[in-house]
C-alpha positions as CSV (number, residue, x, y, z in Angstrom):
1,M,35.3,108.7,131.4
2,T,35.5,111.9,133.6
3,F,36.2,115.6,132.5
4,L,39.9,115.2,133.9
5,G,39.9,112.3,131.9
6,N,39.0,113.8,128.8
7,H,41.6,116.6,129.5
8,W,44.2,114.4,130.2
9,L,44.0,112.7,126.6
10,L,43.8,116.1,125.0
11,D,46.8,116.9,126.6
12,V,48.7,113.8,125.4
13,L,47.2,114.2,121.9
14,D,48.8,118.0,121.8
15,I,52.0,116.9,122.6
16,A,52.1,113.9,120.1
17,I,51.0,116.4,117.5
18,V,53.9,118.7,118.2
19,T,56.3,116.2,118.6
20,V,55.4,114.7,115.2
21,I,55.6,118.0,113.6
22,F,58.9,118.9,115.0
23,Y,60.0,115.4,113.8
24,K,58.9,115.8,110.2
25,L,60.7,119.3,110.0
26,Y,63.5,117.8,111.4
27,I,63.4,114.9,108.7
28,F,62.7,117.5,106.1
29,I,65.5,119.9,106.6
30,R,68.3,117.9,108.0
31,S,70.0,117.4,104.9
32,T,69.8,121.0,103.5
33,R,71.7,124.0,104.3
34,A,69.0,125.2,106.9
35,L,69.6,122.8,109.5
36,S,72.4,124.7,111.3
37,M,69.8,127.9,111.1
38,F,67.0,125.6,112.5
39,L,69.1,124.2,115.4
40,G,69.9,128.1,116.3
41,L,66.3,129.3,116.3
42,L,65.4,126.1,118.2
43,L,68.1,126.7,121.1
44,I,66.5,130.3,121.3
45,I,63.1,129.2,121.5
46,V,64.3,126.9,124.3
47,A,66.0,129.9,126.0
48,G,62.8,132.0,125.8
49,I,60.7,129.2,127.9
50,L,63.5,128.9,130.5
51,A,63.7,132.3,130.8
52,D,59.8,132.6,131.6
53,L,60.0,129.6,134.0
54,L,63.3,130.8,135.8
55,G,61.4,134.1,136.1
56,L,64.4,136.3,134.3
57,H,62.2,139.1,133.2
58,G,64.8,141.2,131.5
59,L,65.9,138.2,129.1
60,N,62.1,137.1,128.8
61,W,61.3,140.7,127.7
62,I,63.9,141.0,125.2
63,I,62.9,137.4,123.7
64,G,59.2,138.1,123.7
65,S,59.9,141.6,121.8
66,L,61.8,139.8,119.1
67,K,59.4,137.1,118.4
68,T,57.7,138.9,115.2
69,I,61.5,139.5,114.3
70,W,62.0,135.7,114.6
71,L,59.1,135.0,112.6
72,I,59.8,136.9,109.7
73,G,63.5,135.7,109.9
74,F,62.5,132.2,109.8
75,I,60.5,132.9,106.6
76,I,63.4,134.3,105.0
77,V,65.7,131.8,106.1
78,F,63.7,128.9,105.0
79,Q,62.0,130.2,101.8
80,P,62.8,127.2,99.7
81,E,62.6,124.8,102.0
82,L,59.1,126.1,102.9
83,R,58.1,126.4,99.3
84,R,59.2,122.6,98.7
85,A,57.3,121.9,101.8
86,L,54.0,123.4,100.3
87,S,54.6,121.9,97.1
88,T,54.9,118.6,98.7
89,L,51.8,119.1,100.7
90,G,49.8,120.0,97.6
91,Q,50.9,116.6,95.8
92,N,49.2,114.9,99.0
93,P,45.9,112.4,97.7
94,L,43.7,114.2,100.2
95,I,44.7,117.4,98.9
96,R,44.9,116.9,95.2
97,P,41.3,116.9,94.0
98,F,41.2,120.3,95.5
99,V,43.8,121.7,93.3
100,T,43.5,119.3,90.3
101,R,41.2,121.8,88.3
102,T,43.9,124.7,89.0
103,G,46.9,122.5,87.8
104,A,44.9,121.6,84.7
105,S,44.0,125.0,83.8
106,R,47.5,125.7,83.8
107,S,48.2,122.9,81.6
108,I,45.6,123.6,79.0
109,D,46.8,127.2,79.0
110,A,50.2,126.0,78.5
111,I,49.6,123.8,75.5
112,V,47.3,126.4,73.9
113,S,49.7,128.8,74.0
114,A,52.6,126.7,73.2
115,V,50.9,124.9,70.1
116,F,49.9,128.3,68.6
117,E,53.2,129.6,68.6
118,M,54.3,126.7,66.7
119,S,51.8,127.1,64.6
120,E,52.6,130.3,63.8
121,S,56.3,129.5,63.0
122,R,55.1,126.4,60.9
123,V,56.9,124.2,63.6
124,G,55.4,120.4,63.5
125,A,54.3,119.0,66.8
126,L,52.8,116.0,67.9
127,I,51.3,116.1,71.5
128,V,49.5,113.0,73.2
129,L,47.2,113.4,75.9
130,L,47.0,110.1,77.8
131,G,43.2,108.8,78.9
132,N,42.8,106.0,81.0
133,T,44.9,103.7,78.9
134,T,48.7,103.7,80.2
135,M,50.5,103.1,76.8
136,K,53.7,102.3,78.6
137,G,55.2,100.7,75.4
138,V,54.7,104.0,73.5
139,I,56.5,106.2,76.5
140,D,59.5,103.4,76.8
141,T,60.5,104.4,72.9
142,G,60.7,107.9,73.7
143,T,63.0,109.9,76.4
144,P,61.8,110.1,80.0
145,L,60.8,113.5,81.2
146,F,58.4,113.3,83.9
147,A,58.5,117.6,84.0
148,Q,56.0,120.0,84.6
149,T,53.8,121.0,81.5
150,S,55.1,124.5,80.5
151,E,54.8,126.2,77.4
152,E,58.8,126.9,77.4
153,L,59.3,123.0,77.7
154,L,57.5,122.2,74.9
155,L,58.6,124.9,72.6
156,A,62.2,123.7,73.4
157,I,60.9,119.8,73.0
158,F,59.5,120.6,69.4
159,N,62.5,123.0,68.3
160,P,63.5,121.7,64.8
161,R,67.0,121.6,66.4
162,S,66.2,119.4,69.4
163,P,66.7,115.6,68.6
164,L,63.3,115.0,70.4
165,H,61.1,117.1,67.9
166,D,60.1,114.3,65.3
167,G,58.4,112.2,68.0
168,A,55.5,112.6,70.2
169,A,55.4,114.1,73.7
170,I,53.1,112.4,76.0
171,I,51.0,114.3,78.7
172,Q,49.5,112.8,81.4
173,A,47.6,115.5,83.7
174,D,50.0,118.4,84.5
175,Q,53.2,116.5,83.6
176,I,55.1,115.6,80.5
177,L,56.2,111.8,80.9
178,A,58.1,111.7,78.0
179,A,59.3,113.0,74.7
180,G,60.4,111.9,71.0
181,C,58.2,109.0,71.2
182,I,57.5,106.8,68.4
183,L,53.9,106.2,67.3
184,P,52.4,103.8,65.1
185,L,50.8,105.1,61.7
186,T,47.3,104.4,60.9
187,Q,46.6,101.8,58.0
188,D,43.2,103.5,57.1
189,A,43.2,103.6,53.3
190,R,40.5,106.0,53.1
191,L,42.7,109.1,54.5
192,S,43.6,111.7,52.4
193,R,47.0,111.3,51.0
194,T,47.9,114.8,51.8
195,L,47.9,114.0,55.2
196,G,51.9,113.1,56.3
197,T,53.5,111.1,58.8
198,R,52.4,113.3,61.7
199,H,48.9,113.4,61.0
200,R,49.2,109.3,60.4
201,A,50.7,108.6,63.4
202,G,48.4,111.0,65.6
203,I,45.4,109.3,64.3
204,G,47.2,105.4,64.5
205,I,47.6,106.0,68.5
206,T,44.0,106.8,68.8
207,E,42.8,103.8,67.0
208,E,44.6,101.6,69.9
209,S,44.0,103.9,72.9
210,D,41.6,106.6,74.6
211,C,44.3,109.3,74.2
212,L,43.9,112.5,72.4
213,V,46.3,113.7,70.0
214,I,47.2,117.5,68.9
215,V,49.0,117.7,65.7
216,V,50.6,120.9,64.2
217,S,51.3,120.9,60.4
218,E,55.0,121.6,59.6
219,E,53.9,122.9,56.0
220,T,50.8,124.7,56.9
221,G,50.7,125.3,60.6
222,T,47.3,123.9,60.8
223,V,46.2,122.7,64.0
224,S,44.4,119.7,64.4
225,Y,43.4,117.0,67.0
226,A,42.9,113.2,66.6
227,R,40.6,111.2,69.0
228,G,39.1,107.7,68.5
229,G,40.7,107.3,64.9
230,R,39.2,110.4,63.7
231,L,40.8,113.7,62.6
232,A,39.5,117.3,63.1
233,R,41.6,120.0,61.4
234,G,41.7,124.0,61.1
235,L,41.3,124.5,65.0
236,T,41.3,128.0,66.3
237,R,43.2,128.7,70.0
238,E,39.3,128.7,71.4
239,S,38.3,125.5,69.8
240,L,41.5,123.8,71.1
241,H,40.7,125.3,74.5
242,K,37.5,123.7,74.6
243,V,38.7,120.2,73.6
244,L,41.4,120.3,76.0
245,T,39.3,121.4,78.9
246,A,36.2,118.5,78.1
247,A,39.2,116.0,77.9
248,Y,40.8,117.0,81.2
249,E,37.4,117.1,82.7
250,E,36.6,113.7,81.6
251,R,39.8,112.4,82.6
252,A,39.0,114.0,86.1
253,Q,35.7,112.3,86.5
254,A,36.9,108.9,85.2
255,A,39.5,108.9,88.1
256,A,37.1,110.3,91.0
């Protein structure tokens, strides 16, 4: 194949890529309030190209001088759409491995902050972090949320006035899948009689799956975690952070 042949193929590829980008952009914003604005900006761009081709130097100078202003205006006008597009791009499977650690860090910080705020206020909580087991049966017993994990949302879920506060919140990666879920109680007769229903439910679900459960005692504010049918009590903010970090890293390695 000659150099001209290669050059022609590159031109075709260039045109195809630009066409796909404009088509995807149109599909993305066609149902939003920004469609008319986008078409107006596109018309101005076409006018600038025609002015250049026809040799309309005065009009071409005006349009060329306004390119920077157009770019700033485009960003301002399409700020919500651009934010949504970048968020969608970040969820792409090819990009997600590079941002998983950041998303996990935010989730861990949110969980730790919420847990110890509830601990100080003596608000009971039961938080389940999924492992490789899906636990669909348990998730179906609660109210589906599929919301980004945040301190505010966790505090709202376990607020004593919330109808979901008595159940468990199920978290997968950086998302709260459901709240108000019912967990099976452990039948281990060796456990202390001082352990209440929340602790027994937390232990019980870890006997059936590879999840990790965080329990906040309503009576004492003590923070505990259960895994593999065993309960560790009296966690500090630092120790809980380490436990969650290890759990997230373990899950990420299993998924890789």
